[in-house]
Structure formats: C-alpha cells, structure tokens
TIDRENNU-248936 format. One record per residue (C-alpha): residue in three letters; x, y, z. Coordinates in steps of 0.25 Angstrom, whole numbers, padded with zeros to 4 digits, always signed. Layout:
<nodes>
ALAXYZ...
</nodes>
This chain:
<nodes>
UNK+0371+0323+0498UNK+0364+0314+0489UNK+0375+0312+0480UNK+0386+0308+0491UNK+0376+0298+0494UNK+0374+0292+0481UNK+0389+0293+0480UNK+0392+0283+0494UNK+0383+0274+0488UNK+0389+0272+0476UNK+0402+0270+0483UNK+0395+0260+0494UNK+0391+0253+0481UNK+0404+0253+0474UNK+0410+0245+0488UNK+0397+0236+0490UNK+0401+0233+0472UNK+0417+0231+0478UNK+0414+0221+0488UNK+0403+0213+0481UNK+0415+0213+0469UNK+0424+0208+0479UNK+0413+0196+0485UNK+0411+0193+0470UNK+0425+0189+0465UNK+0429+0183+0481UNK+0415+0174+0482UNK+0410+0174+0468UNK+0396+0177+0472UNK+0387+0181+0460UNK+0378+0191+0471UNK+0391+0199+0472UNK+0395+0200+0458UNK+0378+0207+0458UNK+0380+0217+0470UNK+0392+0222+0463UNK+0385+0226+0449UNK+0373+0231+0458UNK+0382+0239+0468UNK+0389+0245+0457UNK+0378+0247+0449UNK+0372+0254+0460UNK+0384+0262+0462UNK+0386+0268+0448UNK+0372+0272+0450UNK+0374+0280+0462UNK+0387+0286+0457UNK+0380+0291+0446UNK+0368+0296+0455UNK+0380+0303+0462UNK+0386+0309+0449UNK+0374+0314+0443UNK+0370+0320+0455UNK+0383+0328+0457UNK+0382+0333+0442UNK+0368+0338+0445UNK+0373+0344+0458UNK+0384+0351+0450UNK+0376+0356+0439UNK+0367+0362+0447UNK+0377+0369+0455UNK+0383+0373+0441UNK+0370+0381+0439UNK+0368+0387+0452UNK+0382+0393+0453UNK+0385+0402+0441UNK+0400+0402+0445UNK+0402+0390+0440UNK+0399+0393+0427UNK+0411+0383+0421UNK+0403+0373+0428UNK+0390+0373+0421UNK+0397+0375+0407UNK+0403+0361+0410UNK+0389+0357+0412UNK+0382+0363+0400UNK+0393+0357+0391UNK+0392+0342+0397
</nodes>
C-alpha cells in the first residue's frame, strides 16, 4: 500500500509542477518557477522511491517462490 501512496504523491506533484509552469508562462512570476522546480524534484524522488519499493518486493517474491526461477536468474544477472 505504501508504494501506491508514493506514486499518487508523485502524480500530484507533477500536476502541481504543471500548473505552476503554466502560471509562470502567463504571469512571469519568479515564485512560480521555484514551485515548478521544487515540485518536479520532489516528484522525481517519490517516483524513484516507488520504483525501489516495487523492485525490492519483486526481488523478495522471487526468492520466496521457487516456481519463479527465471525471475531469480534475471536478478542474479543484474
């Protein structure tokens, strides 16, 4: 459940960055540009955290289930 919340947060931050970018283009306010970069940076961090969480879950599932030998081989190679 944690991974889904992080992904939703990343999507919300992407929306905030988009709205701030549109506001910057329309008004030219510098504070909008700061919000764009802050929201985009935080969104990337959330996206990476979500990817790491899902990657670890796949890796642990492959170690537990013996019928996924091919998936374990991929993790050993990478």
